[in-house]
C-alpha positions as CSV (number, residue, x, y, z in Angstrom):
1,M,-5.4,17.6,-20.3
2,L,-7.1,14.2,-19.9
3,Q,-8.4,12.5,-23.0
4,S,-11.0,9.8,-23.3
5,A,-9.8,6.3,-24.3
6,E,-11.8,3.5,-25.8
7,A,-10.6,0.0,-24.7
8,A,-11.8,-3.3,-25.9
9,E,-15.3,-4.2,-24.5
10,T,-15.5,-1.0,-22.5
11,R,-17.2,2.4,-22.9
12,Q,-15.6,5.7,-23.0
13,I,-15.4,8.1,-20.0
14,R,-14.9,11.7,-20.6
15,P,-13.6,13.3,-17.4
16,S,-15.6,16.2,-16.2
17,G,-14.3,19.8,-15.9
18,G,-13.4,21.4,-12.6
19,A,-10.9,18.9,-11.4
20,A,-8.6,19.8,-8.5
21,T,-5.4,21.4,-9.4
22,Q,-1.9,21.3,-7.9
23,S,-2.4,24.7,-6.3
24,N,-5.6,23.8,-4.4
25,L,-4.6,20.3,-3.2
26,G,-3.5,21.3,0.3
27,P,-2.4,18.8,2.9
28,E,-5.8,18.8,4.5
29,Y,-7.1,16.9,1.5
30,F,-4.8,14.0,2.3
31,Q,-5.8,13.5,6.0
32,R,-7.1,10.1,7.0
33,E,-9.3,8.8,9.8
34,D,-6.4,6.5,10.9
35,E,-3.2,8.5,11.0
36,E,-1.2,5.8,12.7
37,D,1.9,4.7,11.0
38,D,1.0,2.6,7.9
39,G,3.6,0.0,8.9
40,V,1.4,-0.9,11.9
41,F,-1.8,-1.2,9.8
42,Y,-0.1,-3.4,7.2
43,Q,2.1,-5.5,9.5
44,S,-0.3,-8.4,9.3
45,P,-0.6,-9.9,5.8
46,R,-4.0,-9.7,4.1
47,L,-4.1,-12.5,1.6
48,V,-7.4,-11.5,0.1
49,V,-8.5,-10.3,-3.3
50,H,-10.0,-6.9,-3.3
51,I,-11.8,-6.9,-6.6
52,D,-14.1,-9.5,-8.3
53,Q,-13.1,-11.8,-11.2
54,G,-14.6,-9.6,-13.8
55,A,-12.6,-6.6,-12.6
56,I,-9.4,-8.8,-12.5
57,A,-10.0,-9.9,-16.1
58,A,-10.5,-6.3,-17.2
59,I,-7.3,-4.9,-15.6
60,S,-5.3,-7.9,-16.8
61,N,-6.5,-7.2,-20.3
62,L,-5.5,-3.6,-20.1
63,F,-2.0,-4.6,-19.0
64,K,-1.8,-6.8,-22.0
65,Q,-2.9,-4.0,-24.3
66,Q,-0.7,-1.2,-22.9
67,V,2.5,-2.9,-21.7
68,P,4.7,-4.3,-24.4
69,E,5.9,-7.9,-24.1
70,N,9.2,-8.4,-22.4
71,S,9.0,-5.2,-20.4
72,E,10.6,-4.5,-17.1
73,I,7.8,-3.5,-14.7
74,L,7.4,-2.0,-11.3
75,D,4.3,-3.1,-9.3
76,L,4.1,-0.1,-7.0
77,M,2.2,-0.5,-3.7
78,S,2.2,-4.2,-4.4
79,S,0.5,-7.0,-2.6
80,W,0.2,-10.8,-3.0
81,R,-1.5,-10.5,-6.4
82,T,-0.6,-8.3,-9.4
83,H,-3.3,-9.7,-11.8
84,W,-0.7,-9.9,-14.5
85,P,-1.9,-11.8,-17.6
86,A,-0.3,-15.3,-17.6
87,D,0.1,-15.3,-21.4
88,H,1.9,-12.0,-21.6
89,P,5.7,-12.4,-21.2
90,K,7.7,-9.9,-19.2
91,A,11.4,-9.5,-18.7
92,K,11.2,-8.7,-15.0
93,M,8.6,-7.5,-12.4
94,V,9.7,-5.8,-9.2
95,G,7.2,-5.3,-6.4
96,L,7.3,-2.5,-3.9
97,G,5.0,-2.7,-0.9
98,L,4.6,-2.7,2.8
99,N,4.2,-6.3,3.8
100,Q,7.0,-8.8,3.1
101,V,4.8,-11.9,3.5
102,E,2.4,-10.6,0.9
103,L,5.2,-9.8,-1.5
104,M,6.8,-13.2,-1.1
105,E,3.4,-14.8,-1.9
106,N,3.1,-12.9,-5.2
107,P,3.9,-15.4,-8.0
108,D,4.4,-12.6,-10.6
109,L,7.3,-10.9,-8.8
110,D,10.9,-11.6,-9.6
111,E,12.2,-9.2,-6.9
112,F,10.6,-7.1,-4.2
113,V,11.4,-4.2,-1.9
114,V,9.6,-3.3,1.3
115,H,9.2,0.5,1.3
116,D,6.6,3.0,2.6
117,V,5.9,5.7,-0.1
118,N,3.8,7.8,2.4
119,R,6.8,8.0,4.7
120,N,9.3,8.5,1.9
121,P,8.0,9.1,-1.6
122,E,11.5,8.8,-3.1
123,L,11.6,5.4,-4.9
124,P,14.8,3.3,-4.4
125,F,15.5,2.9,-8.1
126,E,17.8,4.5,-10.6
127,D,16.5,6.9,-13.2
128,D,15.0,5.3,-16.4
129,S,14.8,1.8,-14.8
130,F,11.4,0.5,-15.9
131,D,9.3,0.3,-19.1
132,A,6.0,0.3,-17.1
133,V,4.8,1.2,-13.6
134,L,1.5,-0.1,-12.2
135,I,-0.6,1.0,-9.2
136,T,-3.6,-1.3,-8.7
137,V,-6.4,-0.6,-6.3
138,S,-4.0,1.4,-4.0
139,A,-3.9,5.0,-5.2
140,Q,-6.5,6.0,-2.6
141,Y,-4.0,5.5,0.2
142,L,-1.3,7.9,-1.2
143,T,-0.8,10.9,1.2
144,K,1.9,12.5,-1.1
145,P,0.5,11.5,-4.6
146,I,2.1,14.2,-6.6
147,E,5.6,13.6,-5.2
148,T,5.1,9.8,-5.7
149,F,3.9,10.3,-9.3
150,A,6.9,12.5,-10.0
151,Q,9.1,9.7,-8.7
152,V,7.3,7.3,-11.0
153,N,8.1,9.6,-13.9
154,R,11.8,9.7,-12.9
155,I,12.2,5.9,-12.9
156,L,10.2,5.3,-16.1
157,R,12.1,5.1,-19.4
158,P,11.0,7.7,-22.0
159,G,7.8,6.5,-23.6
160,G,7.2,4.1,-20.6
161,V,3.6,3.6,-19.5
162,F,2.1,4.4,-16.1
163,I,-1.2,2.6,-15.3
164,V,-3.3,3.5,-12.2
165,S,-6.4,1.4,-11.7
166,F,-9.0,1.4,-9.0
167,S,-12.5,0.4,-8.0
168,N,-14.7,2.0,-5.3
169,R,-13.5,-0.4,-2.7
170,M,-11.0,0.7,0.0
171,F,-9.9,0.4,3.6
172,A,-11.9,3.6,4.4
173,T,-9.9,4.6,7.5
174,K,-6.7,4.6,5.5
175,A,-8.0,6.3,2.4
176,V,-7.4,10.0,2.1
177,L,-10.2,12.6,2.6
178,I,-10.3,13.8,-1.0
179,W,-10.7,10.2,-2.3
180,R,-13.4,9.3,0.2
181,N,-15.4,12.4,-0.6
182,S,-15.2,12.0,-4.4
183,T,-17.4,10.1,-6.9
184,D,-16.1,7.5,-9.2
185,R,-15.8,10.2,-11.9
186,G,-14.2,12.6,-9.5
187,R,-11.5,10.0,-8.7
188,V,-10.8,9.6,-12.4
189,D,-10.2,13.3,-12.6
190,L,-8.2,13.3,-9.4
191,V,-5.7,10.7,-10.7
192,G,-5.4,12.6,-13.9
193,T,-4.7,15.7,-11.9
194,Y,-1.9,13.9,-10.0
195,M,-0.3,12.9,-13.3
196,E,-0.6,16.4,-14.8
197,S,0.8,18.0,-11.6
198,A,3.7,15.6,-11.5
199,Q,4.6,16.8,-15.0
200,N,6.3,15.1,-17.9
201,F,3.4,12.7,-18.4
202,E,1.6,12.9,-21.8
203,D,-1.4,11.3,-23.5
204,I,-3.3,10.9,-20.2
205,Q,-6.3,8.7,-20.8
206,A,-9.1,7.3,-18.7
207,T,-11.4,4.3,-19.2
208,F,-14.2,2.5,-17.4
209,L,-12.8,-1.0,-17.9
210,N,-15.8,-3.2,-17.1
211,A,-18.8,-1.0,-17.8
212,Q,-20.7,-3.9,-19.4
213,T,-20.0,-6.6,-16.9
214,S,-19.4,-5.1,-13.5
215,P,-21.9,-5.3,-10.6
216,P,-22.9,-2.0,-9.2
217,D,-20.5,-2.2,-6.3
218,D,-17.4,-3.2,-8.2
219,P,-16.7,-0.9,-11.2
220,M,-13.1,-0.8,-12.4
221,F,-11.5,2.3,-13.7
222,A,-8.0,3.1,-15.1
223,V,-6.1,6.2,-15.8
224,Y,-2.9,5.8,-17.8
225,S,-0.2,7.9,-19.5
226,R,3.3,7.8,-20.9
227,K,6.5,9.5,-19.9
228,A,7.3,12.1,-22.4
229,K,10.1,11.2,-24.8
230,T,13.2,13.4,-24.9
231,E,13.8,15.4,-28.0
């Protein structure tokens, strides 16, 4: 089950009971107002920042705390900014996203792949390829989240960290129904449920990253876990 986590300069969140489970997450929960192919929606680059500077600083700090130095990292559903801390060395960062221009503009990426996880959740990487996988302000658009999270588990090395962070901002027409209809707290539970349902994730924790500094319209949350180590 989800556990509360206390991060530096944040307050704890204890996810509420009654979260959705794998058995009651039917396809109707992942319908969107705009069901047109995602490649059409994202064919024009959007070189804009979706969260404020306080939220960016908070998620960068969490990356620094949770991802060891010199890790190999996948920025999943990547864009033109990863918000990686400049003073935290990495071995390699690969971006996977939908718009090539955005990925080319991202200064943190060493490599990138254009791939639509909603069309094909299978990630084009070998098993045990990465030390960390990040999804930043994009989980609301996943139409097959459990399948995608299971793929994340496959490509993570044992003990690798998976960090899903989000605010309450979104492209509403592309966000799935269950996300649009949830509260902030409900979304924390929902991401935790995705991880539990994908299996083989352990130590699932949640935190309100900028509780002391965020304006009312830009809270930043994170749910993170680790791939279970083999015996």
